[in-house]
C-alpha positions as a Python dict, from the first residue, in 0.01 Angstrom:
ca = {
    (1, 'X'): (0, 0, 0),
    (2, 'X'): (-235, 242, 220),
    (3, 'X'): (-449, -52, 316),
    (4, 'X'): (-132, -276, 468),
    (5, 'X'): (-7, -7, 653),
    (6, 'X'): (-360, 20, 833),
    (7, 'X'): (-363, -381, 877),
    (8, 'X'): (-19, -333, 1031),
    (9, 'X'): (-124, -93, 1237),
    (10, 'X'): (-440, -304, 1340),
    (11, 'X'): (-194, -571, 1436),
    (12, 'X'): (-6, -326, 1639),
    (13, 'X'): (-295, -193, 1854),
    (14, 'X'): (-462, -548, 1845),
    (15, 'X'): (-133, -699, 2007),
    (16, 'X'): (-88, -420, 2253),
    (17, 'X'): (-426, -489, 2377),
    (18, 'X'): (-379, -825, 2405),
    (19, 'X'): (-37, -810, 2570),
    (20, 'X'): (-171, -584, 2819),
    (21, 'X'): (-492, -736, 2920),
    (22, 'X'): (-416, -1116, 2807),
    (23, 'X'): (-763, -1070, 2550),
    (24, 'X'): (-814, -844, 2262),
    (25, 'X'): (-619, -916, 1969),
    (26, 'X'): (-830, -1155, 1792),
    (27, 'X'): (-1130, -956, 1888),
    (28, 'X'): (-1044, -635, 1791),
    (29, 'X'): (-826, -707, 1492),
    (30, 'X'): (-1129, -958, 1341),
    (31, 'X'): (-1379, -655, 1453),
    (32, 'X'): (-1219, -425, 1224),
    (33, 'X'): (-1123, -657, 935),
    (34, 'X'): (-1507, -716, 897),
    (35, 'X'): (-1546, -352, 874),
    (36, 'X'): (-1344, -360, 553),
    (37, 'X'): (-1596, -619, 383),
    (38, 'X'): (-1371, -930, 489),
    (39, 'X'): (-1575, -1260, 509),
    (40, 'X'): (-1590, -1414, 835),
    (41, 'X'): (-1392, -1719, 783),
    (42, 'X'): (-1084, -1540, 574),
    (43, 'X'): (-1080, -1260, 867),
    (44, 'X'): (-1051, -1503, 1143),
    (45, 'X'): (-801, -1688, 951),
    (46, 'X'): (-588, -1422, 865),
    (47, 'X'): (-594, -1304, 1253),
    (48, 'X'): (-517, -1652, 1364),
    (49, 'X'): (-215, -1716, 1120),
    (50, 'X'): (-86, -1363, 1231),
    (51, 'X'): (-127, -1510, 1572),
    (52, 'X'): (105, -1803, 1524),
    (53, 'X'): (393, -1516, 1549),
    (54, 'X'): (253, -1256, 1791),
    (55, 'X'): (168, -1503, 2036),
    (56, 'X'): (520, -1705, 1987),
    (57, 'X'): (691, -1336, 2045),
    (58, 'X'): (443, -1258, 2326),
    (59, 'X'): (477, -1583, 2505),
    (60, 'X'): (843, -1566, 2490),
    (61, 'X'): (857, -1271, 2646),
    (62, 'X'): (620, -1340, 2912),
    (63, 'X'): (817, -1684, 2975),
    (64, 'X'): (1134, -1450, 3019),
    (65, 'X'): (1005, -1250, 3305),
    (66, 'X'): (837, -1552, 3460),
    (67, 'X'): (489, -1466, 3381),
    (68, 'X'): (383, -1838, 3313),
    (69, 'X'): (219, -2075, 3504),
    (70, 'X'): (318, -2375, 3318),
    (71, 'X'): (99, -2636, 3468),
    (72, 'X'): (-181, -2470, 3356),
    (73, 'X'): (-72, -2381, 3003),
    (74, 'X'): (-30, -2757, 2949),
    (75, 'X'): (-344, -2827, 3078),
    (76, 'X'): (-507, -2553, 2847),
    (77, 'X'): (-350, -2625, 2531),
    (78, 'X'): (-486, -2999, 2436),
    (79, 'X'): (-870, -2936, 2445),
    (80, 'X'): (-805, -2589, 2360),
    (81, 'X'): (-632, -2685, 2017),
    (82, 'X'): (-909, -2898, 1958),
    (83, 'X'): (-1185, -2669, 1996),
    (84, 'X'): (-1012, -2419, 1765),
    (85, 'X'): (-955, -2679, 1498),
    (86, 'X'): (-1334, -2769, 1512),
    (87, 'X'): (-1396, -2407, 1530),
    (88, 'X'): (-1246, -2352, 1190),
    (89, 'X'): (-1368, -2628, 1017),
    (90, 'X'): (-1728, -2534, 1118),
    (91, 'X'): (-1669, -2153, 1014),
    (92, 'X'): (-1527, -2210, 697),
    (93, 'X'): (-1816, -2426, 569),
    (94, 'X'): (-2097, -2169, 667),
    (95, 'X'): (-2224, -1893, 423),
    (96, 'X'): (-2048, -1577, 456),
    (97, 'X'): (-2343, -1345, 457),
    (98, 'X'): (-2531, -1603, 708),
    (99, 'X'): (-2232, -1576, 970),
    (100, 'X'): (-2133, -1206, 961),
    (101, 'X'): (-2428, -1105, 1195),
    (102, 'X'): (-2395, -1370, 1462),
    (103, 'X'): (-2012, -1325, 1440),
    (104, 'X'): (-2078, -937, 1534),
    (105, 'X'): (-2307, -1059, 1797),
    (106, 'X'): (-2068, -1261, 1984),
    (107, 'X'): (-1800, -971, 1902),
    (108, 'X'): (-2006, -739, 2061),
    (109, 'X'): (-2108, -949, 2382),
    (110, 'X'): (-1717, -1014, 2420),
    (111, 'X'): (-1701, -612, 2403),
    (112, 'X'): (-1956, -573, 2695),
    (113, 'X'): (-1793, -830, 2888),
    (114, 'X'): (-1463, -663, 2863),
    (115, 'X'): (-1575, -323, 2928),
    (116, 'X'): (-1819, -417, 3246),
    (117, 'X'): (-1545, -640, 3373),
    (118, 'X'): (-1265, -386, 3400),
    (119, 'X'): (-1507, -100, 3478),
    (120, 'X'): (-1681, -261, 3759),
    (121, 'X'): (-1529, -579, 3863),
    (122, 'X'): (-1154, -533, 3827),
    (123, 'X'): (-903, -542, 4100),
    (124, 'X'): (-526, -606, 4144),
    (125, 'X'): (-454, -929, 4300),
    (126, 'X'): (-182, -1055, 4504),
    (127, 'X'): (8, -1349, 4432),
    (128, 'X'): (29, -1687, 4607),
    (129, 'X'): (268, -1968, 4554),
    (130, 'X'): (27, -2264, 4634),
    (131, 'X'): (-213, -2174, 4323),
    (132, 'X'): (-344, -2532, 4217),
    (133, 'X'): (-356, -2599, 3857),
    (134, 'X'): (-706, -2655, 3652),
    (135, 'X'): (-831, -2984, 3695),
    (136, 'X'): (-920, -3232, 3401),
    (137, 'X'): (-1303, -3145, 3459),
    (138, 'X'): (-1251, -2752, 3459),
    (139, 'X'): (-982, -2761, 3184),
    (140, 'X'): (-1098, -2988, 2920),
    (141, 'X'): (-1457, -2817, 2882),
    (142, 'X'): (-1294, -2459, 2929),
    (143, 'X'): (-1051, -2509, 2625),
    (144, 'X'): (-1273, -2662, 2398),
    (145, 'X'): (-1528, -2411, 2452),
    (146, 'X'): (-1251, -2106, 2456),
    (147, 'X'): (-1086, -2237, 2169),
    (148, 'X'): (-1421, -2302, 1930),
    (149, 'X'): (-1517, -1975, 2052),
    (150, 'X'): (-1187, -1809, 1928),
    (151, 'X'): (-1210, -1982, 1574),
    (152, 'X'): (-1566, -1930, 1471),
    (153, 'X'): (-1556, -1537, 1647),
    (154, 'X'): (-1205, -1463, 1541),
    (155, 'X'): (-1146, -1403, 1914),
    (156, 'X'): (-1215, -1533, 2263),
    (157, 'X'): (-998, -1733, 2406),
    (158, 'X'): (-845, -1446, 2644),
    (159, 'X'): (-1183, -1325, 2732),
    (160, 'X'): (-1288, -1659, 2802),
    (161, 'X'): (-975, -1812, 2965),
    (162, 'X'): (-839, -1544, 3163),
    (163, 'X'): (-1144, -1469, 3413),
    (164, 'X'): (-1133, -1839, 3485),
    (165, 'X'): (-741, -1832, 3562),
    (166, 'X'): (-802, -1482, 3785),
    (167, 'X'): (-1075, -1683, 3983),
    (168, 'X'): (-824, -1888, 4117),
    (169, 'X'): (-686, -1793, 4446),
    (170, 'X'): (-348, -1624, 4427),
    (171, 'X'): (-340, -1597, 4068),
    (172, 'X'): (-201, -1281, 3985),
    (173, 'X'): (-325, -1058, 3698),
    (174, 'X'): (9, -1062, 3537),
    (175, 'X'): (49, -1458, 3589),
    (176, 'X'): (-296, -1504, 3415),
    (177, 'X'): (-193, -1279, 3112),
    (178, 'X'): (77, -1410, 3069),
    (179, 'X'): (-19, -1802, 3077),
    (180, 'X'): (-331, -1720, 2864),
    (181, 'X'): (-105, -1543, 2585),
    (182, 'X'): (154, -1846, 2609),
    (183, 'X'): (-109, -2112, 2577),
    (184, 'X'): (-276, -1913, 2295),
    (185, 'X'): (3, -2011, 2043),
    (186, 'X'): (-149, -2368, 2064),
    (187, 'X'): (-482, -2206, 1994),
    (188, 'X'): (-384, -1992, 1722),
    (189, 'X'): (-154, -2264, 1524),
    (190, 'X'): (-415, -2539, 1501),
    (191, 'X'): (-741, -2290, 1420),
    (192, 'X'): (-520, -2177, 1152),
    (193, 'X'): (-428, -2553, 1025),
    (194, 'X'): (-815, -2587, 1026),
    (195, 'X'): (-886, -2284, 829),
    (196, 'X'): (-600, -2431, 590),
    (197, 'X'): (-742, -2742, 552),
    (198, 'X'): (-1118, -2603, 511),
    (199, 'X'): (-1041, -2303, 303),
    (200, 'X'): (-717, -2372, 107),
    (201, 'X'): (-412, -2200, 111),
    (202, 'X'): (-513, -1935, -199),
    (203, 'X'): (-848, -1828, 25),
    (204, 'X'): (-570, -1639, 265),
    (205, 'X'): (-419, -1283, 162),
    (206, 'X'): (-44, -1344, 270),
    (207, 'X'): (27, -999, 257),
    (208, 'X'): (-249, -936, 514),
    (209, 'X'): (-126, -1177, 736),
    (210, 'X'): (209, -1032, 717),
    (211, 'X'): (102, -689, 770),
    (212, 'X'): (-52, -782, 1082),
    (213, 'X'): (228, -1009, 1200),
    (214, 'X'): (456, -694, 1162),
    (215, 'X'): (218, -492, 1376),
    (216, 'X'): (184, -741, 1622),
    (217, 'X'): (532, -800, 1683),
    (218, 'X'): (632, -475, 1757),
    (219, 'X'): (380, -406, 1995),
    (220, 'X'): (425, -714, 2154),
    (221, 'X'): (746, -538, 2327),
    (222, 'X'): (546, -251, 2435),
    (223, 'X'): (242, -367, 2643),
    (224, 'X'): (318, -170, 2943),
    (225, 'X'): (199, 191, 2814),
    (226, 'X'): (-129, 192, 2965),
    (227, 'X'): (-301, 89, 3288),
    (228, 'X'): (-427, -239, 3259),
    (229, 'X'): (-800, -140, 3403),
    (230, 'X'): (-822, 211, 3184),
    (231, 'X'): (-662, -15, 2878),
    (232, 'X'): (-970, -268, 2931),
    (233, 'X'): (-1267, 7, 2917),
    (234, 'X'): (-1078, 179, 2609),
    (235, 'X'): (-1062, -172, 2464),
    (236, 'X'): (-1449, -301, 2558),
    (237, 'X'): (-1604, 54, 2460),
    (238, 'X'): (-1399, 60, 2086),
    (239, 'X'): (-1508, -335, 2021),
    (240, 'X'): (-1922, -274, 2084),
    (241, 'X'): (-1872, 73, 1872),
    (242, 'X'): (-1703, -165, 1599),
    (243, 'X'): (-1934, -461, 1616),
    (244, 'X'): (-2268, -249, 1644),
    (245, 'X'): (-2219, -88, 1311),
    (246, 'X'): (-2317, -459, 1155),
    (247, 'X'): (-2585, -526, 1389),
    (248, 'X'): (-2754, -199, 1323),
    (249, 'X'): (-2740, -273, 925),
    (250, 'X'): (-2856, -566, 972),
    (251, 'X'): (-3145, -570, 1178),
    (252, 'X'): (-3246, -172, 1280),
    (253, 'X'): (-3394, 82, 1060),
    (254, 'X'): (-3136, 354, 944),
    (255, 'X'): (-3307, 672, 1100),
    (256, 'X'): (-3249, 484, 1461),
    (257, 'X'): (-2863, 451, 1392),
    (258, 'X'): (-2735, 801, 1525),
    (259, 'X'): (-2935, 773, 1859),
    (260, 'X'): (-2794, 438, 1927),
    (261, 'X'): (-2419, 545, 1830),
    (262, 'X'): (-2476, 868, 2033),
    (263, 'X'): (-2570, 621, 2340),
    (264, 'X'): (-2272, 399, 2304),
    (265, 'X'): (-2045, 686, 2252),
    (266, 'X'): (-2169, 845, 2566),
    (267, 'X'): (-2197, 581, 2813),
    (268, 'X'): (-1831, 490, 2673),
    (269, 'X'): (-1712, 801, 2767),
    (270, 'X'): (-1878, 830, 3104),
    (271, 'X'): (-1693, 479, 3151),
    (272, 'X'): (-1364, 606, 3080),
    (273, 'X'): (-1439, 946, 3298),
    (274, 'X'): (-1520, 713, 3572),
    (275, 'X'): (-1245, 480, 3540),
    (276, 'X'): (-958, 746, 3565),
    (277, 'X'): (-1155, 906, 3844),
    (278, 'X'): (-1162, 552, 4026),
    (279, 'X'): (-781, 501, 3981),
    (280, 'X'): (-677, 859, 4080),
    (281, 'X'): (-872, 804, 4403),
    (282, 'X'): (-720, 454, 4443),
    (283, 'X'): (-398, 598, 4377),
    (284, 'X'): (-465, 900, 4649),
    (285, 'X'): (-540, 642, 4901),
    (286, 'X'): (-255, 448, 4856),
    (287, 'X'): (-33, 770, 4885),
    (288, 'X'): (-206, 857, 5226),
    (289, 'X'): (-148, 504, 5363),
    (290, 'X'): (195, 498, 5269),
    (291, 'X'): (242, 854, 5450),
    (292, 'X'): (70, 728, 5737),
    (293, 'X'): (260, 397, 5759),
    (294, 'X'): (594, 659, 5747),
    (295, 'X'): (478, 843, 6006),
}
């Protein structure tokens, strides 16, 4: 029972992150499941099965509030679904002990990317009604690659697809997040289908899946609790810290672990402080400019 409560909390936290940033559900929840000793294919399968429900709820919420570019959703879901299905079949046929450290490397890298992006290059964008949808040359390789990475790594659709959409002129962070979250339903569905065909129904612990779903559905409606920039820095450091454990235990002598953890934690705390200070400065600057415009 205690484990199910923990899994529900993981689902809640992961969906809160994903709904706020357009990324992070799979990366966060898979990272935590791997720390429980769950093999990569089963961890990714459990996460993708739960995502079928959580992304449906989150996507419906984004559609209701007009946060979705439907043209981009249609362009992403077909290649993304193919990539997710192939990635799920590929991971299911890899030996668990061989796959685990390499999946941790991928998740660690995503953590570094998320931390860097929200620490240094995050900026609010202004909406423009003339946003052009992705072309076939852009959407097909993006969907295939992001879908494959999502299934094999237990996460990756959001961290790969969201920055590409944000690079589109006039695409706001709000609409990029909504578009990625909504398209992820199809990626989760076909990734789950690949795992079920390759692993079989009996390989999945359905109680774990239900626990992740319950936590995720609750969080899907509570995604505005923290500013996106601060949430991104918190999440990036968290993902790095979780996955570095697997990397250290595989390749680094035990006596060096404490020093590496110390460097990561100190850097993470410094990043959080820097972000809060940066946000505070921007808020004060905005207030001063507003007062000047009034006068």
